[in-house]
TILUM-188259 format. One line per field, with one value per residue (C-alpha): residue number from 1; z, y, x. Coordinates in nm, 2 decimals, padded with zeros to 4 digits. Example, Ala and Ser with C-alpha at 12.3 -4.5 7.8 and 13.67 -1.06 7.14 Angstrom:
BEGIN
pos: 1,2
Z: 00.78,00.71
Y: -00.45,-00.11
X: 01.23,01.37
***
This chain:
BEGIN
pos: 1,2,3,4,5,6,7,8,9,10,11,12,13,14,15,16,17,18,19,20,21,22,23,24,25,26,27,28,29,30,31,32,33,34,35,36,37,38,39,40,41,42,43,44,45,46,47,48,49,50,51,52,53,54,55,56,57,58,59,60,61,62,63,64,65,66,67,68,69,70,71,72,73,74,75,76,77,78,79,80,81,82,83,84,85,86,87,88,89,90,91,92,93,94,95,96,97,98,99,100,101,102,103,104,105,106,107,108,109,110,111,112,113,114,115,116,117,118,119,120,121
Z: 01.25,01.00,01.02,00.82,00.97,00.92,00.57,00.49,00.19,-00.01,-00.11,-00.46,-00.74,-01.07,-01.17,-01.00,-01.21,-01.37,-01.35,-01.06,-01.02,-00.86,-00.75,-00.56,-00.30,-00.16,-00.34,-00.09,-00.12,00.07,-00.03,-00.31,-00.25,-00.49,-00.57,-00.29,-00.04,00.32,00.39,00.70,00.63,00.78,00.58,00.57,00.35,00.25,00.03,-00.30,-00.31,00.04,00.16,00.48,00.64,00.68,00.81,00.94,01.10,01.20,01.41,01.58,01.63,01.51,01.16,01.02,00.86,00.61,00.29,-00.03,-00.18,00.10,00.02,-00.22,-00.58,-00.58,-00.31,-00.48,-00.80,-00.65,-00.39,-00.59,-00.71,-00.40,-00.19,00.19,00.30,00.03,00.05,-00.23,-00.31,-00.46,-00.61,-00.64,-00.84,-00.68,-00.91,-00.76,-00.41,-00.25,-00.57,-00.75,-00.51,-00.23,00.15,00.23,00.35,00.10,-00.20,-00.49,-00.35,-00.51,-00.24,-00.19,00.02,00.12,00.22,00.39,00.33,00.64,00.57,00.33,00.41
Y: 01.25,01.16,01.31,01.01,00.72,00.37,00.25,-00.02,-00.22,-00.36,-00.72,-00.72,-00.88,-01.03,-01.17,-01.03,-00.78,-00.88,-00.53,-00.28,-00.09,00.26,00.44,00.77,00.77,01.11,01.34,01.51,01.86,01.83,01.73,01.48,01.14,01.06,00.74,00.64,00.88,00.80,00.80,00.80,00.60,00.44,00.14,-00.17,-00.48,-00.75,-01.06,-01.00,-01.36,-01.39,-01.03,-01.13,-00.85,-00.96,-00.64,-00.30,-00.01,00.11,-00.20,-00.13,00.23,00.36,00.48,00.34,00.52,00.36,00.43,00.32,00.15,-00.12,-00.22,-00.45,-00.33,-00.25,00.01,00.14,00.19,00.29,00.55,00.80,01.09,01.06,01.37,01.41,01.40,01.15,00.80,00.56,00.21,-00.03,-00.37,-00.55,-00.88,-01.14,-01.06,-00.70,-00.82,-01.14,-01.34,-01.61,-01.88,-01.92,-01.90,-01.59,-01.66,-01.41,-01.55,-01.61,-01.37,-01.05,-00.79,-00.48,-00.20,00.13,00.37,00.71,00.93,01.13,01.27,01.24,01.30
X: -00.10,-00.36,-00.71,-00.84,-01.02,-00.89,-00.99,-01.24,-01.14,-01.43,-01.39,-01.24,-01.44,-01.33,-00.99,-00.68,-00.49,-00.15,-00.02,00.00,-00.33,-00.30,-00.62,-00.62,-00.90,-00.80,-00.55,-00.32,-00.20,00.13,00.48,00.52,00.68,00.95,01.13,01.36,01.21,01.16,00.79,00.56,00.25,-00.06,-00.17,-00.39,-00.32,-00.56,-00.53,-00.72,-00.84,-00.98,-01.03,-00.84,-00.64,-00.28,-00.12,-00.23,-00.05,-00.39,-00.44,-00.11,-00.22,00.11,00.22,00.54,00.84,01.07,01.27,01.08,01.38,01.36,01.00,00.82,00.83,00.46,00.51,00.83,00.63,00.30,00.38,00.59,00.37,00.15,00.12,00.11,-00.25,-00.34,-00.50,-00.41,-00.51,-00.26,-00.35,-00.02,00.03,00.26,00.56,00.56,00.50,00.65,00.69,00.50,00.62,00.87,00.91,00.71,00.35,00.22,00.41,00.17,-00.09,-00.22,-00.23,-00.45,-00.31,-00.47,-00.20,-00.23,00.08,00.15,00.50,00.79,01.16
***
Protein backbone atom coordinates (compact mmCIF):
# COMPACT_ATOMS: atom_id res chain seq x y z
CA UNK A 1 0.00 0.00 0.00
CA UNK A 2 0.98 3.62 0.34
CA UNK A 3 4.02 4.62 2.40
CA UNK A 4 2.42 8.01 2.87
CA UNK A 5 0.76 9.13 6.07
CA UNK A 6 -2.84 10.34 5.97
CA UNK A 7 -2.89 13.93 4.72
CA UNK A 8 -3.71 16.94 6.81
CA UNK A 9 -5.59 19.54 4.81
CA UNK A 10 -4.96 23.12 5.83
CA UNK A 11 -8.11 25.21 6.16
CA UNK A 12 -8.53 27.02 2.83
CA UNK A 13 -8.45 30.81 2.83
CA UNK A 14 -9.94 33.31 0.43
CA UNK A 15 -12.73 32.90 -2.04
CA UNK A 16 -13.43 29.44 -3.46
CA UNK A 17 -12.13 28.98 -7.00
CA UNK A 18 -14.55 28.84 -9.92
CA UNK A 19 -12.33 26.45 -11.90
CA UNK A 20 -10.65 23.18 -10.97
CA UNK A 21 -7.37 23.73 -9.11
CA UNK A 22 -4.77 20.94 -9.34
CA UNK A 23 -1.67 20.97 -7.12
CA UNK A 24 0.84 18.15 -6.89
CA UNK A 25 2.07 17.69 -3.33
CA UNK A 26 4.21 14.66 -4.20
CA UNK A 27 5.01 13.74 -7.81
CA UNK A 28 4.92 9.98 -8.26
CA UNK A 29 7.27 7.99 -10.46
CA UNK A 30 5.02 5.04 -11.31
CA UNK A 31 2.49 4.38 -14.02
CA UNK A 32 0.46 7.36 -15.22
CA UNK A 33 -3.30 7.55 -14.79
CA UNK A 34 -5.12 8.26 -18.03
CA UNK A 35 -8.70 9.36 -18.67
CA UNK A 36 -11.09 6.48 -18.04
CA UNK A 37 -8.50 4.37 -16.20
CA UNK A 38 -9.34 2.27 -13.16
CA UNK A 39 -7.49 3.70 -10.16
CA UNK A 40 -6.70 2.57 -6.61
CA UNK A 41 -6.55 5.57 -4.28
CA UNK A 42 -6.48 6.74 -0.72
CA UNK A 43 -8.15 10.12 -0.27
CA UNK A 44 -9.63 12.61 2.12
CA UNK A 45 -12.25 15.21 1.25
CA UNK A 46 -13.19 18.40 3.07
CA UNK A 47 -15.67 21.19 2.49
CA UNK A 48 -13.83 24.34 1.34
CA UNK A 49 -16.18 26.63 3.30
CA UNK A 50 -16.06 24.85 6.67
CA UNK A 51 -12.94 22.67 6.53
CA UNK A 52 -15.16 19.81 7.70
CA UNK A 53 -14.08 16.35 6.54
CA UNK A 54 -16.95 14.63 4.75
CA UNK A 55 -15.22 11.48 3.49
CA UNK A 56 -11.95 9.62 3.91
CA UNK A 57 -10.68 6.24 2.78
CA UNK A 58 -7.94 6.76 5.38
CA UNK A 59 -10.58 6.83 8.14
CA UNK A 60 -11.94 3.52 6.82
CA UNK A 61 -8.34 2.22 6.69
CA UNK A 62 -8.89 0.85 3.20
CA UNK A 63 -8.10 2.34 -0.21
CA UNK A 64 -10.79 2.28 -2.85
CA UNK A 65 -10.67 1.20 -6.49
CA UNK A 66 -12.95 2.53 -9.21
CA UNK A 67 -13.03 3.61 -12.86
CA UNK A 68 -12.53 7.37 -13.30
CA UNK A 69 -15.42 7.66 -15.74
CA UNK A 70 -17.88 6.92 -12.92
CA UNK A 71 -16.69 9.73 -10.66
CA UNK A 72 -17.43 13.43 -10.29
CA UNK A 73 -16.06 15.53 -13.15
CA UNK A 74 -13.40 17.14 -10.94
CA UNK A 75 -11.82 13.73 -10.36
CA UNK A 76 -12.18 12.76 -14.04
CA UNK A 77 -10.34 15.95 -15.01
CA UNK A 78 -7.95 16.13 -12.05
CA UNK A 79 -6.46 12.63 -11.78
CA UNK A 80 -5.25 11.95 -15.35
CA UNK A 81 -1.57 12.76 -15.63
CA UNK A 82 -0.97 11.79 -12.02
CA UNK A 83 1.56 9.01 -11.44
CA UNK A 84 1.46 6.11 -8.98
CA UNK A 85 3.16 7.16 -5.76
CA UNK A 86 1.90 10.72 -6.13
CA UNK A 87 -0.23 12.86 -3.86
CA UNK A 88 -2.39 15.54 -5.45
CA UNK A 89 -4.74 18.17 -4.11
CA UNK A 90 -7.87 19.00 -6.08
CA UNK A 91 -10.07 21.99 -5.29
CA UNK A 92 -13.32 21.35 -7.10
CA UNK A 93 -16.07 23.95 -7.65
CA UNK A 94 -19.69 22.76 -7.30
CA UNK A 95 -20.34 22.51 -11.06
CA UNK A 96 -17.55 19.89 -11.32
CA UNK A 97 -18.61 18.09 -8.14
CA UNK A 98 -22.24 17.53 -7.11
CA UNK A 99 -23.80 20.53 -8.85
CA UNK A 100 -24.84 24.00 -7.79
CA UNK A 101 -28.01 22.71 -6.14
CA UNK A 102 -29.99 19.54 -5.83
CA UNK A 103 -30.53 16.51 -3.66
CA UNK A 104 -26.93 15.61 -2.79
CA UNK A 105 -25.77 16.85 0.63
CA UNK A 106 -22.63 18.33 -0.98
CA UNK A 107 -24.50 20.17 -3.77
CA UNK A 108 -23.40 23.80 -3.87
CA UNK A 109 -20.14 23.03 -2.03
CA UNK A 110 -16.60 23.60 -3.23
CA UNK A 111 -14.66 20.46 -2.29
CA UNK A 112 -11.01 19.90 -1.44
CA UNK A 113 -9.58 16.42 -1.94
CA UNK A 114 -6.10 15.11 -1.29
CA UNK A 115 -5.62 11.94 -3.30
CA UNK A 116 -2.82 9.36 -3.12
CA UNK A 117 -2.59 7.30 -6.30
CA UNK A 118 -1.65 3.74 -5.36
CA UNK A 119 -2.22 1.89 -8.64
CA UNK A 120 -3.72 2.22 -12.12
CA UNK A 121 -5.28 -0.52 -14.18
